[in-house]
N, C-alpha and C positions, 0 to 999 in steps of 0.2 A: 370450587373454582367457577367463576363466571364463565359460561361456555359460549359466550358471544364475543366477537371481535370485529372492529371496523377494518382492521388489517392485521395479518400475522406476519411478522418479520422473522425469518429463520436465520440464525447466526448471531452470536453475541460478541463479535470482534468490533473493531473500530467502525466497519461499514454498517453492521446491524444496529449498533447503539447510536451512531450518528443519524441513521434513517429514522429510528424510533424517536429520537429527540426532535428532529425537525418536523416529523408528522405531528407529534403530540403538541409541540409549541404552536403549530399552525391551527390547532383546534380539532384535529381528527380525534374522534371519540373511540375509546376502547382499542387502543394500539396495544398489541401483545407481542413481545419478543420472546422467542423460544431458543434456548441454548442447551445443548445436551450435556455440557460440562460446566465449568466456571466461566465467567465472563473473561474474554481476552485469552482463553486457554489455548486457542488454536494458533494461527500464524501471527496474529497481532503481537502477542507477548514475546514472540521470537524475532521480531523485526529489529533492524539496526536503528530505527528511529529517525532516519534522514527525512528532511522535508525540503522540497525544492520545486522550482518552476522551470528548470533547465531541461526542456524536452525538445524533440524535433517536431512532434505532432501538435498542431495548433490547439486541438481540444485538450490535450494533456497539459500544455502550457497554461491554458486558462483555468483548468481544474487545479493545477498546482498553485498558481498565483492566488486564486480565490481561497484555497485552503490555508496558505500562508497568512492571509489576512485574518482568517478565523482562528488560527493558532495564536496569533498575536493578541487577540482579545479574549482568549479562552478562559483565563482566570477570572476576568471581570464578569463574564457571562455565566460561568458555572461555579465559581469559587474554588476550583481545583488548580493547583500549581502543576504544570506539566513539564517543568524543567526545560523550557524553551531556550535554546542558545542560537542566536542569529549570527553564526560565525562564517556563513557562506559555504558554498560547494565549489570544489576545485577539481576539474577534470584535466588530467595530464595526457597529452597527445603526442604520439611517437611516430606516426606515419603521415605522409601527405594526404592520404584519403581521409584519415580521422580529422585532420586540420580543416580540410575543405568541408566535410560534413558539419563540423561544429561551427564553422563560419556561417554556413547557411542557417543553422539553427539559431545562432545568436541574432542574425538579422530578423528572423521571425519573432524571436522573443522580445527584442527591442521594439518592434512594431506593435507588440501587445503590451508594452509598458514594463517589461522585465529588465532590470538594470544590469544584465550580463554583459561581459566583454571578453575579447580575446586578449591574452597577455603573453609576455615572453617568458622563457624558462627562468631567467633571473628573478623576475617578480614572483613567479610561482614558488621558488625556493624561499623567498622572503616571507611569503604567506605560510608555507608549510616547510619549516627548516629540516624536517626529518627525511626529506626526499633527496635523491641524487638526480642531477639534470642530464646525466649521460644519455645521449640519444633522444633527448626530449626536444621536440620541435616547437611546441607552443602549449598553451593551456586555456581553458575556458573557466571563467569565474563569475559568480554572482554573489554579492554580499547579503542579499535578502534571504538566502537559503540557510539551512542549519540542521539541527536535530533536537529531538525532545523525547519524552518518556512515553512509549505507547500505552502501557497499562494505565497510566494516569489519565490519558485521553479517554480511554474506554470507561473508566470509573466516573470521570466527569460527565460524560455524555449519559451514562446510565442513571446517575443521580439526578441530573437535570430532566431526563425523560420521565422518571418516576414523579418528580415534582410537578410535571405537567399532566400527570394522569396515566402514563403508560404503565403497563404491567410487564414485569420481566420474570420469566419462568426459567430457572436454572435446573440443571440435572434432569432435563426433560427431552427425550428423543422424539423427533417427528417420525412417525412410522408410515404415514401415507397422506395423500391429499385426495379428498373426495370430489368427484365431478358429477354434475348432471348435464349430460351432453357436453357442450364445450364451456360450461360455467363451473367455477369453483364453488363448492358449497361448504366445505369444512376441511380442517386439518386434524388428522388423527395423531395423538401423542400418547406417550406412556402414562400420562396422568389423566387422560380423558380427551374427548372430542371438543374441538373449538369450531363452532359454526362461524363461517366468514365467507365473503365473496372475493377476498383479495389476499394473495400471498406474495411476499417480497423475499426473493432468495438472495441472501447475503452470506452464504455458507462457505465462501472461500474455496479451498481445495476440495471440499466435499460437495460442491454445487452440482456436479454432473448427475449425481444420484437424485438430488432434489428435483432437477429439471425433468429427469426420467419419470418421476411420479405423475407428471401431467403431459408427458409426451413431447417435451421441449428439449432440444439438443443444446446443452451448454458445454461446449468443448473445452473443458478445464482439466488439466492434467497436473497432479501434484509432483513436486520435485524437491528433494531434500537440499537445503543449504545450511552451511555451518558457520558459526561465529566463534572467535576466541577472544578472551579478555586477558590483558596483560597486567603484570605488576606495575606499581607506580613508576612513572617516568620523570626523572629529575629534570627540572627546567622546562616542562611542557608548556608551550605558549597558551595562555588562557583563551585566546581567540583562534586556536588552531582550526582551520576549516575541515569539513568533511572532504577527505582527499581520495580521489579515485584514479588509479592508473588504468586508463581505458583499454589499453592493449591486453592486459592480463586480467582485468577486473578486480585486482587487489584494491581494497579500500580500508580506510581507518578514520576514526574520530576519537576525541577524548571521551573517556568513560570514567568519571570520577578522577582519581589521580593517575589512572592508567589509560590504556587504549582499548577500544573495541576494533577488532580486525576481522575482515571477511574476504571471501573470494569465491567465485563460482568454480565448480568442479566438472569439467567436461566428461568425466567418466561416470558421473552420477546418472542413474536411470530412473525414470518415473516410478513413483510408488509412495506409499504413506509412511515409510520408515522415518522415524525421528530420533533414533539412537545416534550417538556420536561415534566417530571413528577417526583414525589418524591417517587414512589413505590419502587425504588431500594435503597433508602437511608438506611432503617433499615439493609439490608444485607451488604451494604457498611460500615456502622458504626460497625457492628459486626466484619468484616474483619479488620478494623482499630484497634478496641479494642484488637484484638488478636496479630496483627503483627506490627502495628505502632500507639500505643495509643496516642502519642502526636498530631496526626492529628485530633483527636476528638475535641480538643479545638479550632480549626481554624474555622473562620467564612467563609462561602461561599460568594464570591463576584460576581460570574458569572458561566456560563456553557452553554452547548449546547448539542444537539443531532444530530447524523449523522447516515449514513447507512453503515454497513458492506455489502459486496457483497459475500455471502457465496456460496460455492459449496458443493456437498455431502461429499467430503473428505477434505474439508477446505484447498484446494490447488488451484493454479491458473489454468486458461485455456489460453494457448498460442499456436498458430499454424495457420494453413491454412486449410480451409474446403476442403474436397475431393469431395463433392457432387455438388458443384457449383464453377465455376472458379473465382479465385482471390477474395475470401472473407477471410480476415485474422482477427484474434481476439486476444486481450490481456485483459483479464477480470477475474472476480471471485477470486480475490486475498485474500479474506477472512481475511482482516485486515492487510496484509503486502504489499499492492500495492504501497502506497506512497514511501516506502523505496526501492522498486525495480524498480521504474519508470525509472531512468536513464539507467540501464542495459537492461530493457525490450525494451526501445526505440531502442537501438542498435540491439537487437535480431530481432525485427520486421523489421527494416531497411534491415537486411541481408536476412530475409525470402523473403521480397519483391523483392530484387535484385538478388535472387538466389545464394547468398553466403552461406557459412557454418558459422553459428554463433559461438561465442566463447564458448558457452555451448550448449549441445544437449538438446533442450526443447521438443523433441518428446514425452517423457513420460507425458507431461502436455497437450497433445492434448485432445480436448473435446470428442473425440471418445473413450477415455479410459473407460468411464462408460458403453458404449454399449459392450465393449470388456471385461467387468468385471475385469478391471485392475486399481482400484483406487490407488491414490498416496498420502496417508495421511501424513500431516506434524504434528509432535508431539509437536514441540516447538512453539505453538501458544497461543495467549492470547485472 
């Protein structure tokens, strides 16, 4: 193994492969990505695949919109079909507070060029015929949003990164990061030492441990989330939007001839468990009974569990450490990392090269918590 690297990227999900691709395409020599398992084997392969720009935070809106542009040209740039369906995102709102919050968000989104709008319950049901409008006050909708296949995005980025000279090491654990004073000198792995002066942490739910190797606090906490897949649904509209009942967090979108269905579980406790269980099903069934009763008749044919990488304010950590030289990070996306992967790859590339990124991500620095400056994202599921 060549034991030199211009930069070592830790983590082989969408974030790591996007960063490796953008660095290598920009001409950075000897980019090495280290993944302890298979590519996309962590949270990315367990994601619901939603892509959107409907956020409350201006930075997230811009990251989401920029990523939507990248997903649209992904096949042309990488040769990989990612199964992109621009069917829109539909947020169902049942309280005056939710309506007021989304009205504010839509105004900010529109000012940034996102074609979202508030709609009434009748139009929401026309877009998503499986829902009940009982108790529904309004909805927020953007036609530019949608969903695609996370694993295909990772494989596309990995293939393109290799074509530009990046090396990808699978089944390789990072066991330590060596320092000389406050400067990184090497990354220790299970297959050898890689001399480098730059480490980029894109390790998702496992990032806290990576940060600790250089004394940087990355407050990321793993939390299990589950997804169910249903049998085929007769007459499923081909343009069914990703539909989210914001009050309960129930969501669904088309998955082949059936549906992919998910929901948060308030009883879940932080941890790395990814086994599936049925404790969340009664609460899921109650949400379906209220907002999409037709889903109750569908048989589950599969499902899985994955990890959210949550931060205290449920917003990302993007930046470069100040306490140690050339330790960059992009993690803690709290459920919206997959959809922001393309844009964040650009941002991290520019931070590495000393360029000004297309969006100012300084408010997402990990140091915001020590400075008592949290950056909460309201439109999270």
